[in-house]
N, C-alpha and C positions, 0 to 999 in steps of 0.2 A: 473507419479504423482499417489499418492494413493488417490482414491476417497472416499468421505464420503459414508457411507452405508445408510443414511437416504433417505426417499422418498422426491421428490421435495416439497418445501414449497411454497404455493400459498396464494393468498389473503384470501381464505376460511379457511386455517389452520394457519394463521400468528400469532394469539394471543397465542404465546408460545415462550419459550426461543429458541435461536439459538446457540447451543453449538459451541464454537470456535473449528474448526477442527484441527487435527494434520495431516499434509501433508508432503510428502517426495519427493524430486527430486534426481537426480543423485548425487548432491554434498551438498544438504542443507536439513535441517529439519525445518519445520514451525510448531509452537505450541502456545498454550495459554501462556500469560505472567504469571510469578510467582513473589512472593515477592523477591526471590533471584536475580532477574534481576535489582534490584534498582541501584547498582553501575554502571553497564554497561549502563543503560538508562540515568543516570545523566551525565556520560561522553559523551555520544552521543549528548545530547541536550545542552551541554555547549561548544561544539567544534565550534568555529567561522567559520572554513573552511567548515564544514558540513552544517552549517546553513546559508551559504552565500546567498542562494536563497530560503530559507525556509520562510513560511508566518507568522511566529510568532517569537518573540525574544528568546534569550537563556534563559534557566532556571537559576534562581538565588538562589532558595531555595530547599532544599532536600524534603520539604513537597510536592513539585510539582510532584515528582516521585510517591508518594503514591496516589495522586489524579489521575494521569495518569493510574496506574494499576487498581484503583477502577473504572475508567471510562471504561476500557476494559471489566471488568466483568459486569458492568451495561449494556453496549451495547449488550453483549451476552444475559443477562437476559431479556432485552427489545425486543430482536429479530430484532434489526435494522442493524446488520452488524457484522463484525469480525475484530479484530486487532491482528496480529500474530507476535510473536517474530521469528527471523530467526537466526539459528545456522548453522555453517559450520560442516559437518559430520566428516571430517578428524581430527579435533582437538577440536570440541565442542565449538568453539569461537562464541560469540554473535556478529553478524555483522549489525544488524538493525531490522527494522520491516516494515510490509506491511499491509495495511488496505483496507477493502471493507466496506464503510460506507454509511449512508443515504439511506438505501434500501427503495424504495417506491413501494409497491406491486401493487398500482393502475397504476402507469406508467411503472412498471417492470424495474426500473432503480436503479443505485447505483453509488457511486464514488470510484475511486481507488486512494490510496495515498501510499507513501513509503519514507523511509529515511535510509541511510546506512552510516557506518563509512567510513572515507576516506581511511583507509587501505583496504577496500573491493572493492574500485572502480577499474574498468578496468579488471574485471574478468567475466563479464556477469551475475553476480548474480541478478541484478535488473530485467533483462528479464526473467531469469529462475524462480524467485519467482513469478513475476506477472503472468507468464503463468500458474503456478500451482494454484494460487488464482483465476484467471479468470475461469479456467476449473472447479474448485469447485463451483464457484458462478453461472456459467451458468447452471450447473447440479442441484444445490440445490435450488436456488432462482428463477429459471425460468425467468432470466433476458432477456430483449430485448435490453437494452442499458447500457453501462458503460461509465462514464465521468471521465476525469482527467484534472488537470490544472498544468501548470508549468511556472515558470518565463521565460520570453522571452529571457533572457540572458543565460539560462541554456540549451544550445544546446544539450549537451550530454543526458540529461533527455528526451528531445524531441525526440532524436533518438531512445531511448528505446521504447517510446510509439508508434512511427511509425513502428518499427520492429514488435511490437505486433499486428499491423493492425489498430491502432487508426488513425483517420483522423483529421487534424487540421481544426477546424470549425470557428475560429474567435479569436479576440484579445480583452481582457478586459483591457481597458486603465486605468492606474493608479489605479488599484483596491486594491493594497496593499501598506501600509506604515509601514515599519519595521525599528526600530531604526532611524526614521526620514528620511529614504530613500524611495522615491516613485518608484514603479515599475509596469510594465505591465505584464499580464499573457496571455499565449496561452491557449485556451480551446480545448480539444480533445474529440472525441467520438468514441466508438466502438460498432457497432450494432451486434446483435447475428448472423445475416446472413453473416457477414464479419469475424467472429471469426474463425481462422485457427490455432489451437494449434500445435506447433512444438517444443517440449522440446529438441529434439536432436540438432536442429539448434541453440537453445538458448544457449547451452553450449559453442558455439563458439563466442558468442557476446562479443566484447571487448570495448564497449562504457563505458565511465566513467559517472556514474549517481549519483549525489548527492541526488536528491529527487524530487518527484512530490507531490504536496500538494493537498489534497481534502478539500472541504469546510466542516468543522466540527464545 
């Protein structure tokens, strides 16, 4: 992973933008969103298979893409987190995105979220990306805790979180209703003292991971 060069951001110096980092893993490039990502984003968020366990409905209007990219930039300007596009290095293909949102400097906590194209499932990308983002976040934001939520039916996504060292801490009963369907969520937490980055092992991960949603 390529680490950011900035000094750790703490509560004392938080009133400043948090530039979205550019990170690299063995197979992937993580970067800020660009206007040119609009078509790929719209395809991702209108795919019913990808959104099977997502916590919001499929996009129906192209204007939603512009709002999404604008929100990414606003998040960076406010210094509350980062949302990164993910490209495959070998062919430059966009495969999804990962976010670190809701940074709370008082509690030293934030939430992890991600979503990937179905063509990218089964290659260990979700684990590889999350490992890079978590490494950046613990170094840059001085975090003590990262939280993630996933639909209880999305066992593959749960496996990704557990591989990263997250512990399942409870169940949120019927906390989401998407397209009229009620679902439960598992809530996961990863403490700084339990964080064990292992990007080499992540390359071997073969779990299929549609997505984990963070509360945004």
